[in-house]
C-alpha positions, 0 to 999 in steps of 0.5 A, a space after each residue: 515460505 516467500 521470505 527469509 532472512 540470514 546474518 547478511 540479507 533479506 530474500 522476499 522470493 526471487 529478491 535478494 537485499 543486504 541487510 546493511 543496505 535497507 536503512 540507504 534504500 529506504 532513504 533513498 525511496 523517500 529522496 525519490 518520493 520527493 522527486 515526484 512531488 510527492 511526499 508520502 509521510 504528508 500523504 500519509 498523513 492526510 489520510 489520517 485526517 481523512 480517516 479520522 473524520 470519517 471514525 467520527 462524525 462517519 462523513 466521506 468527501 468523495 471528492 477530497 478522496 478523488 483527489 488525493 487518489 490522484 496525488 497516490 498516483 503522482 506518488 507511483 509516478 502512473 498519474 498520467 496514464 490515472 487521472 483520467 481515469 479517476 476523474 471519469 470514475 468520478 464522473 460516472 461510477 459515483 457510487 461504486 467509487 464511493 461504495 469503494 472508500 467506504 470499504 477502504 476506510 470501514 478496514 482503515 479503521 479496524 487497524 487504526 483505532 483500539 484492538 483489531 478484531 481480526 488479523 489483516 492477513 486473514 482478508 488481506 486477498 479477499 478485500 483487494 479480490 473485492 475492491 477489484 471487482 472480482 467478489 462482490 460485497 453484500 451482493 454489489 459489485 465494487 470494481 471500477 473499470 480503469 482503477 487495477 491492483 497496482 492503484 489499489 494496493 497504494 490506496 491501501 499502502 497509503 491508508 493502512 501502512 503497518 499492514 499493507 504494501 504497494 505492488 506493481 509491476 515491476 516489483 512483479 516482474 523482479 520478485 517473480 509474485 503475480 500482480 494479483 490479489 493472491 500475489 499481492 497477499 503473499 507480499 504484503 505478508 512478507 514485509 509485513 512479516 520482515 518489518 517485524 523481525 528486523 524491528 525485532 532485532 534493533 535493526 531500525 528504519 533509521 538512526 532516530 530508532 523508528 520501528 519498520 512498517 509493512 509499507 517501509 519494507 515495501 519501499 526498500 523493495 521500490 527503491 531496490 528494484 528502481 536500482 536493479 531495472 
């Protein structure tokens, strides 16, 4: 098992976090997001509007989605080296980019409206492989040069926050889990399970009693890694 919870600590592979630090780490992580010029709650709200539009009309505006992807790169503090790659993808690989977003939105739709017909864990690794071009989808290769696992897991984190987590090289280094489709599937499953267990014993995200989601546990890990790097 990649995670363990006891009376005082939460273990995610090689990372051990005191339970009493979770609320503080989450709050500090949110404040760090704001310091980079991105409000993750506002960004999630924008993604929700895009998803709602896709759900009701099947409309997909690639330019709007590219703008949101750039904001996600800014959230991850990597916009300098990724914005040019996102621009290139829009200019020269627009069809692939459209396929990429269609897959993301179709999966996000499954977990946002009604009762899902399958468990996200069943598709997580394969989904990332398809988006990275490591597997074809209906005979089509989706992978876009330069848009790798960090940006793609971050995109999934914002569209599917109850089930997805963003993983970067720092989390890989400290946790010991590889930044790969299989490593990400294990990492996001840890975050999802921990969120469920924390909620079940009423150790909530904040004083107002908000429930933890997979993306929130991920933010705790990110902040812990920042403080111990």
